[in-house]
N, C-alpha and C positions, 0 to 999 in steps of 0.2 A: 228117701227110704228110711224106715225105722228099724233099729237094731232090736233083736229079740232080747227081752229083759229077764229071762228065767234065771240067769246066773246070779243076778242081784237079789232075787227073791230067796234063794237058798240061805237059810240062817238069819235072814234079816229080822224076822219077828223075834227070834230069840235074842238077837243083838240089841234090839230096841226095848224089849220088855222081859220080865220074868214070868210071862204067862205060860202056864202048862195046864190046859183045860182038863185032861184026864186026872191030873193031880188035884185040881180044885174039886172035881166031883167026888173023888175018893175021900178027900179030907172032910167034905161037908155032907156026905151022903145021909147022915143022921141028924144034920143040923138044920134048924129052921129059925130064921131071924124074924122077929116081930117087927114089921116095917110100917112106918107112918109117912104120909105125904103131906108136907106143908106147902100149900100153893097148888091147888087142884085144877089149874088151867090146862090148856092143850099140851104144853111141853112137859109139865109135871106128870100128866097122864102118860105121855110117851115113856118117861123114865120108869114110872111105876109098872107099866106094861112089861118092860124088860126085866125088872126085878122079879115080878111074879113068874115070868116065863123061865127064869133060871131054875126054878123048882125048889129053891131054898129060902124063899121069903114069903111070909104070910102077911097080907095087908090088914092091919088092925085099926087104922085111923086115917081119915082124910080131914084136912084142915083148910078152910078158906073163908074169907070174909064175905064171899058172894055165894049165897045159897044156890044160885043157878049153876055155878061151876061145880059145887059139890054134887048136885043132882046128876049133871052130865058125866062127871067122873065116876060116880057110883054106878051109873048105868053101864059104863064101859067095863068097870071092874067085874060086874056081874057076868060079862061075856067070857071072862078068862078063868074065873074061879067061883067056887061055891061060898067062899068067905064073904062076910058082910061087915066091912069096916065101919066103925062108928064115925059120925060126922061131928066136927067141932068148928067153931068160929075163931077161937083163940088158941094159938099153939101152946101157951103156957098151961092152960087147962088140960090140953091133951097130954103134954109131957108128964104132968102130975098124975093123971088118971091111968094112962096106958103104959108108961115106962117102956118105950120101944127100944129094941136093940139097935135099930137103924132109923134115922130120920132123913128124908129127902127134902131139901129146901129148894123149891122151885118158884119162889116169889119174885116180884119185881126187885130190882137191884137194891133199892133203899131198905129192903127188908131181909137182906142176906145175913147181916152181922148178928143181930140180936137172937134170932131163932137158932143159928148155928152154935153160938156161944152157950145159949140155954140148953141145947140138946146135948152137947158134949159134957156139960156140967151135970146133966141128969143121967149120964152114963151111956148115951147113945153114940154110935158111929154115924158119921154124916156124909151124905153125898149132896154137895151144894152146887148150884149152877154158877156159871161165870157171868160177869166178873164177880170176884168174891165179895167186893165191897163197893160202896158208893164214894168213900173217902179212904185215903191211904192209912190213916190211923185205925180205922175200923178193921182193915185187913190185918194189920199187925196184932190187934186185939184177938182176932180170930185164930191166928197162928199160935199166939201165946196160950189161949184157952185150950186149944187142941193138945198142945204139948203138956200143959199142966194136968189135963184130964187123962192123958195117955190114950186118946181115942184117934181112930183113923178118920181123916177128913179127905175125901176124894172130891175133885172139882170137875165139872162137866166139860172140860176141854178135850173132847173125845178124839180130836185129830191126833193126839199123841198115840192112839192105838189103831188108827186107820192104817191098813197094810201099806198103802202107797206112800203115806207120810213117813212111816217107819223105814221103808226101803229107800225113800228119797233122802232122808236124813243120813242113812248109811252111805249112800252115794256121795253126798257132800262131805261127810266126815272122812271118807277114804281119799279125799282130795281129787275126785274125778272131775270136778269143775275148777280145780286149781285153788289158789288163794282167793278168798272172798274179800273184796274191798268195799262193797256196798250192797245193801238190800233195800228193795222198794216193796212196801206192802200197800195194797190198794183194794178198795171196794167201790165199784162204779155202778150206780143204780139210776134209774130214771125218776122223774118227778116234775114238779112245776110250782107255780105260785100257790100260796096257801091262803085260803079264805078263813076268817075267824069263825069259830063255832060258838053258838049261843050256850051260855051257862044255864043248866036246868037242875031240877031236883034229882038226886041220886035215885035209882030204882029201889023199891022197898026191900028187895032181897039183898041189897048191898050195904054193908056197914062202911060208909065212905070215910068216916073219921078213923076207923081202925085201919082201913086200906092205906091212908096217908101216914098213920102211925107217927114215927119220930120226925117225919119230913113236914114241911109247911102244909097247912090245910088250904089247898087251892079250891076254888069253886069246881063243881063237877060239870063236865060238858060231854062226856062220853068219848073223849079223845084219848085219855091216858089209860083208861081201863076198858077192855081187858088186855089189849095188845099194843097200844100206842105209847106206852109209858117211856120208852127209851128216848123219845125226842122231847121230853120234859125234864129239864136239868134238875128240878127238885127231887126227881125220882131215879134218874139214871144219868148217863154221860154221853148221850148221842151215839152216833155211828162208831166213833172211836172207842167208846166204852162198851159197845156191843160187839161188832165184828172185829174191831181192832185187837181185842184181847186174844182171839184165836190166832191171828197172824203174828202179833208180837210174841206170843208164846212159842210159835214155830221158830222165830228168830233166836230167842234165848235158848231153846231146846237144841237147835242145830248147832249154834255157835258156842254153846256152853258158857253163857254169860248170865249175869244176874241183874245188872243195872247199867245205865249209861252215865256219862260224866256230865252231860248238859242236854237240855231240851229247849227247842223253840218251836212254837206253833202259831199259825195264823189261819184265818178263815172268816166266815160270816154267813149272812143270809140275803145276798143280793137277789136271789130268785124267789125264795119263800117270802121275803119281806120282813120288816122289823117285827119283833115279838110284840104281842098285844096281851095284856091282862087287865081287864076291867071287871066291874061287878056284873056286866052284861055279857061280855064276850071274851074269848081268849084263843090264842094260837099256841103252837109249840114254841120252844125257844132255843133248841139245839141248832148248831150251824148246819146249813145245807151243803156246805163244802168245807173241807179242812185239809191243811198240809202241815205236817209236823216233821221236824228233823231231830234225830237222836244221835249224839256223838259218843261212840264208844272208844275204847283205847286204840283199837286197831281197825276199825271199820265204821261206816256211817249207815244209819237206817233212816229211810223216809217213809212217811205215811201219807196217803192221799185218798180222800173219799169225796164223792159228790152225789147229790140226790137229784141230779138233772143231767141231761145228755148221757144217758146210761149206756150207750153203745160202747163196747170195748174198742180201744184204739190199737191194741196189739192183736196178735193172732191167737191168743189164748182166751180163757173165760174172763168174766168181769171181776173176779176176786182172786186173791192169792198173794204170793211173794215171788219177786224175782231176786234170785241170788246171782250177783254179777261177779264172776271169777276170772282168773287169768286164762282159763281154758275154754270159757264159754259162759252162756247164760242158762240158768236153771229156773224153771217156773214150777213152784209148788202150788198146785191148785186144789180144787175141791171135787166137783162133779166130773172133771175131765182128767183127774189124776195128775201126773207130773210129766214134764218134758225137759230134756236137756238139748240146748242148741249149741253145738260146738263152734269154736272160733275158726278151727282149721278148715280150709277150703276142701270140699269133697268129703268131709267126715259126715257119717250119717247121724241124724237126730236119734235120740233115745227116748222112749216113751213108756210109761206104765199106766194102765187103766186103773181106776179106783175099784174098791170092793166095799160098797156102802150098803147099809141096811135101810129098810123102809119101815115106817114112813119117815119122810123128811131127810133122807140121804145122810144117815148118821151111823156111828159105831158105838152106841150106848151099850149094846150087848157085851162087847169086848171090854169096855171100861168097867161095867158092873162086875164082870168076872174077875178083873184085876182087883177091884175093890174088895170083894169077898175073900180073895186069896190073901190080900194084905191084912184083913182082919184075922184070918185064920193063923197066919204066920207071924203076926206082929211086926210087919215091915211097913215101910212107907209106900203108899200107892204110887202109880206112875204119874198121876196128876195131883200130887200132894199139895195141900193147902199153902205151904210155904213157897213152893216153886211157882204156883199160880198167883200168889200174892205179888211176886216180882213181875210177872207178866201183866197183871192188873195194874200195877204201879206205872208201867210205861204208858198205858192209856190215860190213867188219871193225871200223870205229869203233863201229858200233852194237853189235856183239858185245863189244867192249872195254868200253863203258859198261855193258852188261848184266852182265859179269863183275865189274866194280868196284862196281856198285850205285849209281852216281852219274854226273853229267854230266862231260864233258871239253871243254876249249877246245882247238881245233885250229889249229896254224899250218901251213897247207897248203904254203906255199913251202918251209919247212924240214922238213916232215913230222915234227913233234914235238908232243906235248901240252904246252901252255904251263904252266911251273912245276909239273909233275906227274910226279915221278920214278916213282911207282907205276904210273901209266898208261903211261909210256914203256917200262917193263919188258915190257909186253904187246905192243909193236910187233914183237917177235921172240920166239923161244923157243929153248931148248936142244935141240939135235939128239941123238938116240941114236947113240952111236958105232957104227961108225967114220965115220959121215956128218958132214960139216962144214957149218955154216950158211954160205950164200954171202956173200961180202964185198960191202959197200956202200961 
């Protein structure tokens, strides 16, 4: 039997956030933000849709290196508004010409740092997608740039504003699950062996050199662009860098932590097969499964993902976090909300359903409202760039350990691996010219 959850809902939104939607509307009723989208793919279009829907954002520019994506996004924008944003291939040209109040950065991961830094230096507030960076030092440079410019930078980890995540966090922080000794984060999807794709000429509408940007210029094969980039390690950090950031962020947010003491990760590609990159063919190169262990002062976090045998082995969904406490087990999920399984015999399970927006079962609307209120009141947003830098670091440290094949000891205050020159080399990477790695 499930216990009614209404008593936990009372005040939980206020406890988790400083959101006051009537206050936001009143403060901004005469304010219009000139808004530009950098990265006009499907997810960037989702974000821009919510920005326009709030009634306080005027879309003035769309930026993408693929003219096909610009055209599709432009067609969508025409359904929401009579505004006709100008199209650009290069974000630098757009920032100089348009001088937007807000820039949305929804590019592949390897393109998050430079446009964000350029936008805040040009005077714009930024909404940037997660993970904030491809390497740890990029993230630190983004935080430093935001602080130096005095701009608000909100990150798209919208689970911090999802009602069931907020009330679930309150449940855990009230001690209802007892003392938490361990957390397991997981994403379990299906898949199978991978066949190499033939390298081909990029479409005429795509500037592939600019798409690769500061990352290595791999041959084009249609796998990385437009939506497969996360499994190419030149451009992203696999499943841990994608889904992992959401759930690692939940751990830091709930447990009020910033970084672990040590990290160890293993994994590989026994199902997909060894990576291939030749002049004729290539495959992805991210691990098809991975396990990571994060040791904090007072608890342990594990991460598990696989891209095969996607059926869940527990009675919940295939994604989320299990918080293991002295009073029971708490599952923080996504499309099924959260559930607490008490240890005591005969005690009822407690469950809360999610309240998610469509398309794609997200809460961008609430996160955008918080973003605008943070701009208006000069406060830090709920998904501030520094907080999500720490969450991103957990994923990047897991990938760093995976690449090294051993554990690392992390000094989170200094953001260095302790007495480990080889590991510290992986905190950044060389950029392909003429792009220059951001200064820290």
